[in-house]
N, C-alpha and C positions, 0 to 999 in steps of 0.2 A: 608623541607615539607615531610607529614608521607607516609607510603607505602598509604594508601590507598586516598591521593591526589593526586596519579600520577597514578589511572586508570582512564579512562572518565565518566564523569559523567551521560552521555546521548548517544542518539542516535540524530542526528541535521536532517538528511536527510538519504533519503533511493530510490533506484533506483529501478522502472521493467522497462522493455523494451517490447515497442508495435510497431510495423510496422505502423498503422494506426493512426496517433494524432489525427486526427478527430474522431474516433470511442472512444478512449483513452477520451478523454474530453468530449465528450458529457456522457458516463459514470458514469468518475470521479465526472466534475462540475454537470450534471445533476441528477444524478440518486443517488448518493452520496452524493452531496452538498457542495464541498470541493471547496472553490476559489481558481481560477489560479491567483499565484502571478506572470510567465512569462509564454510567450511563443516563440519560434523559428519555424517560417514553417520548413516545413521537415525536423525539427532536435530534439525540444522535446517540451512540456507541463511542466508546476510547477504544483503542487498546495499546500494551506496552510493545514497543521493537525496540530492544535495547536502551539504547539511551533515550532513542525518541519514541514519538506516540504517535500513533497513525489517529484520525481524524474522520470518523464516519457521520454525516449531517444526511437528513432530511432535507433536502434542497426546498422542498416548499414553505419547512419552517423555519428555516435560515434565510433567505432572500426578501422575505416581508422587511428585515429590519427588527423585527423587536427580538434582539439577543440581548438585551439590559448594554453595558458598555462596551461590547463589539460591534463595529459597524458589519449590516447585514451584508452578505455575502453567499453564493451558489452557484453552481454548474450545473447546465443543462445535456446530456449525452455521456458516453463513455472518457469516463478518465482515465491516468495511465501512472501505475506507482511500481517498481522497481526493487525490489529485495538483493541483499547481499548473498551470495552461497559460492563456499569453493567447489569443485567440481567435485568433491567425497562427499560435500553436500547436495549437490544438484542432483547425482544418483538416487540418494534419500532421495530427495525430492521427487522427483517421476518416482518412484515407487509409491511414496506416499499419497501422491495424488491419485495415480493410476488404482489404488486399494480404495480410495474413497471417490470411486466413480469422477473422477474431476478430467475434464479432456485437455489436453496439451495441445493447442494452436499450433503452436509451432518450438523448434528444436532446432537452433543456429549456431552456426560456427562463423564468428567472426575472422575476417582475415586477419587481426594479429595473434589470433589464438584461443580467446575467451569465447564461451558457450553462454547464452541465455535461452529460456525455456519462458513459453507464453502460455497463460489458461486467462479467464473470464471468471470473474466474482458472480454472483445470483445475479448483480445490479448492473452485469455488461462492463464493469469496468476491466481492462485491458492491465493484467499482473503480469510482472517479467520477477522470476530469480534469475541472478546473472555473476559469473564472477567479476570482483571487483577488477583485476585487470584491464575489463571492459574500457574503462575510461581513467586507467593509469597515465600518468604523464609521460610522454616519450623524451 
């Protein structure tokens, strides 16, 4: 195995935390259009994001450690997640979010030319849509 083969190839899942899972589902499925792949009342709702999964947990349900074979986990306060979007897709997202009355907190043009928009989900998590070239290796 080469040195490069020993590093993780991709992020498979990412987690955010929200106490109101119904509001989270209404936002991520209804506004962002992400398909629900799993739901457990009062504990979590999971969404498909292309080849990965966005996990939204109630921290109070997962940090207690009563999670079966998975170690207890959880976070307090707003988290952050960034979705990849091309320049054209960013324009579509701006229009879609405005139509859904979701405020855009910031619209940033980065020094390398990439663009990001920032918004909040109902739990206060910071979400970003950004051109992938934001993190392109130079």
